[in-house]
MOPAC internal coordinates of N, CA, C and O (Angstrom, degrees):
PM7 1SCF
backbone

  N    0.0000 0     0.00 0     0.00 0    0    0    0
  C    1.4020 1     0.00 0     0.00 0    1    0    0
  C    1.5847 1   111.05 1     0.00 0    2    1    0
  O    1.2310 1   120.78 1   -42.87 1    3    2    1
  N    1.1586 1   116.12 1   137.13 1    3    2    1
  C    1.5238 1   127.04 1  -178.29 1    5    3    2
  C    1.4427 1   110.09 1   -72.83 1    6    5    3
  O    1.2310 1   116.30 1   -47.37 1    7    6    5
  N    1.1868 1   124.63 1   132.63 1    7    6    5
  C    1.4557 1   132.27 1   175.08 1    9    7    6
  C    1.5635 1   106.34 1   -74.00 1   10    9    7
  O    1.2310 1   117.98 1   -42.14 1   11   10    9
  N    1.4523 1   121.45 1   137.86 1   11   10    9
  C    1.4128 1   118.11 1   174.29 1   13   11   10
  C    1.3955 1   110.20 1   -75.94 1   14   13   11
  O    1.2310 1   123.44 1   -35.24 1   15   14   13
  N    1.2704 1   111.01 1   144.76 1   15   14   13
  C    1.5360 1   122.78 1  -172.85 1   17   15   14
  C    1.6026 1   106.00 1   -85.20 1   18   17   15
  O    1.2310 1   121.87 1   -36.30 1   19   18   17
  N    1.2523 1   114.02 1   143.70 1   19   18   17
  C    1.3576 1   118.30 1   173.35 1   21   19   18
  C    1.4923 1   115.01 1   -76.43 1   22   21   19
  O    1.2310 1   119.11 1   -43.27 1   23   22   21
  N    1.2922 1   119.30 1   136.73 1   23   22   21
  C    1.4234 1   121.75 1   178.26 1   25   23   22
  C    1.4596 1   117.73 1   -60.08 1   26   25   23
  O    1.2310 1   117.13 1   -22.68 1   27   26   25
  N    1.1569 1   123.07 1   157.32 1   27   26   25
  C    1.6290 1   117.06 1   179.10 1   29   27   26
  C    1.4236 1   106.51 1   -73.08 1   30   29   27
  O    1.2310 1   118.37 1   145.83 1   31   30   29
  N    1.3630 1   120.72 1   -34.17 1   31   30   29
  C    1.4762 1   117.66 1   179.27 1   33   31   30
  C    1.5455 1   112.84 1   -65.37 1   34   33   31
  O    1.2310 1   120.93 1   141.37 1   35   34   33
  N    1.4106 1   115.83 1   -38.63 1   35   34   33
  C    1.4348 1   117.55 1  -176.51 1   37   35   34
  C    1.5179 1   106.30 1   -74.78 1   38   37   35
  O    1.2310 1   116.99 1   146.17 1   39   38   37
  N    1.3542 1   123.33 1   -33.83 1   39   38   37
  C    1.4994 1   122.41 1   178.09 1   41   39   38
  C    1.4325 1   109.21 1   -70.09 1   42   41   39
  O    1.2310 1   117.80 1   138.30 1   43   42   41
  N    1.4051 1   121.80 1   -41.70 1   43   42   41
  C    1.5146 1   123.88 1   169.93 1   45   43   42
  C    1.5544 1   113.24 1   -49.56 1   46   45   43
  O    1.2310 1   123.11 1   131.76 1   47   46   45
  N    1.3844 1   111.65 1   -48.24 1   47   46   45
  C    1.4493 1   114.61 1  -176.21 1   49   47   46
  C    1.5644 1   111.92 1   -67.90 1   50   49   47
  O    1.2310 1   120.51 1   148.89 1   51   50   49
  N    1.4775 1   116.64 1   -31.11 1   51   50   49
  C    1.4444 1   117.81 1   177.93 1   53   51   50
  C    1.5586 1   106.06 1   -70.35 1   54   53   51
  O    1.2310 1   119.59 1   136.48 1   55   54   53
  N    1.2797 1   118.39 1   -43.52 1   55   54   53
  C    1.4663 1   115.36 1  -177.24 1   57   55   54
  C    1.4516 1   111.29 1   -63.16 1   58   57   55
  O    1.2310 1   118.13 1   138.98 1   59   58   57
  N    1.2806 1   121.17 1   -41.02 1   59   58   57
  C    1.5382 1   130.30 1  -178.61 1   61   59   58
  C    1.6450 1   102.45 1   -59.00 1   62   61   59
  O    1.2310 1   120.13 1   129.17 1   63   62   61
  N    1.2310 1   117.36 1   -50.83 1   63   62   61
  C    1.4306 1   122.17 1   179.16 1   65   63   62
  C    1.5613 1   112.00 1   -52.67 1   66   65   63
  O    1.2310 1   122.45 1   128.01 1   67   66   65
  N    1.3249 1   112.91 1   -51.99 1   67   66   65
  C    1.5308 1   120.06 1   179.38 1   69   67   66
  C    1.3868 1   108.39 1   -59.14 1   70   69   67
  O    1.2310 1   116.41 1   138.22 1   71   70   69
  N    1.3113 1   124.42 1   -41.78 1   71   70   69
  C    1.4054 1   123.71 1  -176.26 1   73   71   70
  C    1.5518 1   110.03 1   -69.77 1   74   73   71
  O    1.2310 1   119.90 1   135.11 1   75   74   73
  N    1.2982 1   117.79 1   -44.89 1   75   74   73
  C    1.5473 1   123.18 1   172.76 1   77   75   74
  C    1.5007 1   107.75 1   -51.86 1   78   77   75
  O    1.2310 1   120.23 1   122.62 1   79   78   77
  N    1.3174 1   117.16 1   -57.38 1   79   78   77
  C    1.5235 1   115.41 1  -175.59 1   81   79   78
  C    1.4496 1   113.90 1   -56.77 1   82   81   79
  O    1.2310 1   121.46 1   142.91 1   83   82   81
  N    1.3990 1   114.82 1   -37.09 1   83   82   81
  C    1.5315 1   122.16 1  -177.99 1   85   83   82
  C    1.4907 1   103.19 1   -66.80 1   86   85   83
  O    1.2310 1   117.39 1   136.58 1   87   86   85
  N    1.3650 1   122.58 1   -43.42 1   87   86   85
  C    1.4880 1   117.19 1  -176.19 1   89   87   86
  C    1.4423 1   114.96 1   -71.26 1   90   89   87
  O    1.2310 1   118.37 1   145.16 1   91   90   89
  N    1.3645 1   120.70 1   -34.84 1   91   90   89
  C    1.4686 1   121.00 1   173.58 1   93   91   90
  C    1.4544 1   116.10 1   -67.38 1   94   93   91
  O    1.2310 1   121.91 1   153.16 1   95   94   93
  N    1.3912 1   113.95 1   -26.84 1   95   94   93
  C    1.4233 1   115.62 1   177.64 1   97   95   94
  C    1.5887 1   116.18 1   -71.87 1   98   97   95
  O    1.2310 1   124.35 1   166.22 1   99   98   97
  N    1.3328 1   109.27 1   -13.78 1   99   98   97
  C    1.4343 1   116.67 1   178.29 1  101   99   98
  C    1.5453 1   115.93 1   -91.70 1  102  101   99
  O    1.2310 1   122.28 1   172.43 1  103  102  101
  N    1.4171 1   113.25 1    -7.57 1  103  102  101
  C    1.4279 1   115.15 1   177.63 1  105  103  102
  C    1.5014 1   116.95 1   -71.77 1  106  105  103
  O    1.2310 1   117.01 1   -38.51 1  107  106  105
  N    1.3176 1   123.29 1   141.49 1  107  106  105
  C    1.2904 1   129.72 1  -174.90 1  109  107  106
  C    1.5189 1   110.47 1   -56.38 1  110  109  107
  O    1.2310 1   117.48 1   -44.81 1  111  110  109
  N    1.2974 1   122.40 1   135.19 1  111  110  109
  C    1.5347 1   123.43 1   170.23 1  113  111  110
  C    1.5556 1   107.56 1   -87.16 1  114  113  111
  O    1.2310 1   125.88 1   -30.79 1  115  114  113
  N    1.3190 1   106.30 1   149.21 1  115  114  113
  C    1.4588 1   110.31 1  -177.86 1  117  115  114
  C    1.5824 1   108.87 1  -112.93 1  118  117  115
  O    1.2310 1   124.67 1   -28.96 1  119  118  117
  N    1.2518 1   108.65 1   151.04 1  119  118  117
  C    1.5341 1   118.76 1  -178.51 1  121  119  118
  C    1.6231 1   111.93 1   -76.02 1  122  121  119
  O    1.2310 1   119.39 1   -16.98 1  123  122  121
  N    1.2931 1   118.76 1   163.02 1  123  122  121
  C    1.4005 1   111.80 1   167.31 1  125  123  122
  C    1.4720 1   124.97 1   -63.09 1  126  125  123
  O    1.2310 1   121.36 1   155.50 1  127  126  125
  N    1.3937 1   115.00 1   -24.50 1  127  126  125
  C    1.4914 1   116.95 1   168.46 1  129  127  126
  C    1.4726 1   111.06 1   -68.36 1  130  129  127
  O    1.2310 1   120.54 1   137.32 1  131  130  129
  N    1.2642 1   116.57 1   -42.68 1  131  130  129
  C    1.5247 1   121.51 1   175.77 1  133  131  130
  C    1.5093 1   114.72 1   -53.01 1  134  133  131
  O    1.2310 1   124.11 1   136.52 1  135  134  133
  N    1.4217 1   109.71 1   -43.48 1  135  134  133
  C    1.5032 1   116.07 1   176.72 1  137  135  134
  C    1.3437 1   111.29 1   -66.22 1  138  137  135
  O    1.2310 1   115.58 1   138.32 1  139  138  137
  N    1.3859 1   126.00 1   -41.68 1  139  138  137
  C    1.4102 1   123.67 1   176.26 1  141  139  138
  C    1.5399 1   109.92 1   -58.90 1  142  141  139
  O    1.2310 1   120.93 1   131.80 1  143  142  141
  N    1.3857 1   115.82 1   -48.20 1  143  142  141
  C    1.5720 1   113.87 1  -177.96 1  145  143  142
  C    1.4295 1   112.84 1   -63.78 1  146  145  143
  O    1.2310 1   119.45 1   145.58 1  147  146  145
  N    1.4168 1   118.65 1   -34.42 1  147  146  145
  C    1.4175 1   116.48 1  -178.65 1  149  147  146
  C    1.4962 1   107.46 1   -71.02 1  150  149  147
  O    1.2310 1   119.63 1   138.08 1  151  150  149
  N    1.3937 1   118.31 1   -41.92 1  151  150  149
  C    1.4443 1   115.14 1   171.97 1  153  151  150
  C    1.3938 1   122.30 1   -51.05 1  154  153  151
  O    1.2310 1   118.46 1   138.93 1  155  154  153
  N    1.3721 1   120.53 1   -41.07 1  155  154  153
  C    1.4456 1   127.11 1   174.35 1  157  155  154
  C    1.5908 1   106.89 1   -58.47 1  158  157  155
  O    1.2310 1   121.88 1   134.77 1  159  158  157
  N    1.3646 1   114.00 1   -45.23 1  159  158  157
  C    1.3934 1   113.92 1  -168.41 1  161  159  158
  C    1.6386 1   110.66 1   -76.10 1  162  161  159
  O    1.2310 1   122.04 1   152.49 1  163  162  161
  N    1.4517 1   113.70 1   -27.51 1  163  162  161
  C    1.4678 1   118.36 1   170.60 1  165  163  162
  C    1.4291 1   111.65 1   -65.14 1  166  165  163
  O    1.2310 1   119.32 1   140.33 1  167  166  165
  N    1.2983 1   118.91 1   -39.67 1  167  166  165
  C    1.4858 1   117.70 1  -175.38 1  169  167  166
  C    1.6062 1   111.27 1   -68.24 1  170  169  167
  O    1.2310 1   122.06 1   161.65 1  171  170  169
  N    1.3541 1   113.66 1   -18.35 1  171  170  169
  C    1.4842 1   118.95 1   177.36 1  173  171  170
  C    1.5157 1   108.11 1   -91.82 1  174  173  171
  O    1.2310 1   120.96 1  -179.33 1  175  174  173
  N    1.2945 1   115.76 1     0.67 1  175  174  173
  C    1.6029 1   117.53 1   175.72 1  177  175  174
  C    1.3590 1   114.83 1    95.84 1  178  177  175
  O    1.2310 1   118.85 1  -161.33 1  179  178  177
  N    1.4034 1   119.80 1    18.67 1  179  178  177
  C    1.4444 1   119.63 1  -175.18 1  181  179  178
  C    1.5247 1   112.02 1   -86.05 1  182  181  179
  O    1.2310 1   120.94 1   -76.44 1  183  182  181
  N    1.4474 1   115.81 1   103.56 1  183  182  181
  C    1.4145 1   119.41 1  -168.93 1  185  183  182
  C    1.5387 1   113.31 1   -69.25 1  186  185  183
  O    1.2310 1   119.31 1   157.54 1  187  186  185
  N    1.3423 1   118.93 1   -22.46 1  187  186  185
  C    1.4847 1   128.47 1   179.34 1  189  187  186
  C    1.5341 1   102.40 1   -66.65 1  190  189  187
  O    1.2310 1   120.33 1   131.48 1  191  190  189
  N    1.3428 1   116.97 1   -48.52 1  191  190  189
  C    1.4445 1   117.93 1  -177.27 1  193  191  190
  C    1.5570 1   111.58 1   -63.94 1  194  193  191
  O    1.2310 1   121.83 1   141.80 1  195  194  193
  N    1.2389 1   114.11 1   -38.20 1  195  194  193
  C    1.5155 1   120.81 1  -177.24 1  197  195  194
  C    1.6470 1   105.03 1   -63.12 1  198  197  195
  O    1.2310 1   123.40 1   134.56 1  199  198  197
  N    1.2884 1   111.08 1   -45.44 1  199  198  197
  C    1.4852 1   112.58 1  -176.52 1  201  199  198
  C    1.6233 1   109.31 1   -66.49 1  202  201  199
  O    1.2310 1   120.42 1   138.81 1  203  202  201
  N    1.2638 1   116.81 1   -41.19 1  203  202  201
  C    1.5309 1   118.74 1   179.72 1  205  203  202
  C    1.7182 1   109.56 1   -61.89 1  206  205  203
  O    1.2310 1   124.77 1   135.54 1  207  206  205
  N    1.2221 1   108.45 1   -44.46 1  207  206  205
  C    1.5096 1   114.84 1   176.81 1  209  207  206
  C    1.5588 1   109.79 1   -57.58 1  210  209  207
  O    1.2310 1   122.39 1   123.57 1  211  210  209
  N    1.2109 1   113.02 1   -56.43 1  211  210  209
  C    1.6747 1   116.57 1   172.83 1  213  211  210
  C    1.4515 1   114.31 1   -49.73 1  214  213  211
  O    1.2310 1   118.78 1   127.10 1  215  214  213
  N    1.3694 1   119.93 1   -52.90 1  215  214  213
  C    1.3141 1   128.93 1  -178.06 1  217  215  214
  C    1.6340 1   117.50 1   -58.89 1  218  217  215
  O    1.2310 1   124.58 1   140.49 1  219  218  217
  N    1.3555 1   108.81 1   -39.51 1  219  218  217
  C    1.4251 1   119.93 1   175.80 1  221  219  218
  C    1.6020 1   112.80 1   -69.74 1  222  221  219
  O    1.2310 1   120.88 1   153.78 1  223  222  221
  N    1.2541 1   115.92 1   -26.22 1  223  222  221
  C    1.5202 1   121.45 1  -176.08 1  225  223  222
  C    1.5209 1   115.04 1  -102.77 1  226  225  223
  O    1.2310 1   120.01 1   178.85 1  227  226  225
  N    1.3512 1   117.59 1    -1.15 1  227  226  225
  C    1.4929 1   126.03 1   178.16 1  229  227  226
  C    1.4803 1   110.91 1   -53.35 1  230  229  227
  O    1.2310 1   120.33 1   140.33 1  231  230  229
  N    1.3839 1   116.97 1   -39.67 1  231  230  229
  C    1.5739 1   118.17 1  -177.38 1  233  231  230
  C    1.5163 1   108.78 1   -63.07 1  234  233  231
  O    1.2310 1   117.37 1   153.04 1  235  234  233
  N    1.2397 1   122.61 1   -26.96 1  235  234  233
  C    1.4017 1   127.25 1  -175.03 1  237  235  234
  C    1.5417 1   108.55 1   -79.51 1  238  237  235
  O    1.2310 1   119.68 1   149.62 1  239  238  237
  N    1.2434 1   118.22 1   -30.38 1  239  238  237
  C    1.4895 1   125.12 1  -174.30 1  241  239  238
  C    1.5760 1   106.94 1   -79.54 1  242  241  239
  O    1.2310 1   116.70 1   146.87 1  243  242  241
  N    1.1230 1   123.88 1   -33.13 1  243  242  241
  C    1.5189 1   131.24 1  -176.23 1  245  243  242
  C    1.4734 1   115.34 1   -95.61 1  246  245  243
  O    1.2310 1   120.83 1   162.46 1  247  246  245
  N    1.3973 1   116.01 1   -17.54 1  247  246  245
  C    1.5003 1   111.93 1  -177.64 1  249  247  246
  C    1.2702 1   114.80 1   -89.01 1  250  249  247
  O    1.2310 1   120.10 1   180.00 1  251  250  249

């Protein structure tokens, strides 16, 4: 019996997901002290600190 072929769209999505997972695995992890410092900066409105906090925790969202 012949195996069903994966559609191009699905294959492309799979490759995109693999690339994304690889990219977020390369992001630097933050320490608990970093997290506290970033949290303080975020409370003061620092958008760069917010972005860093979010990026550092992406691996936990998709795992």
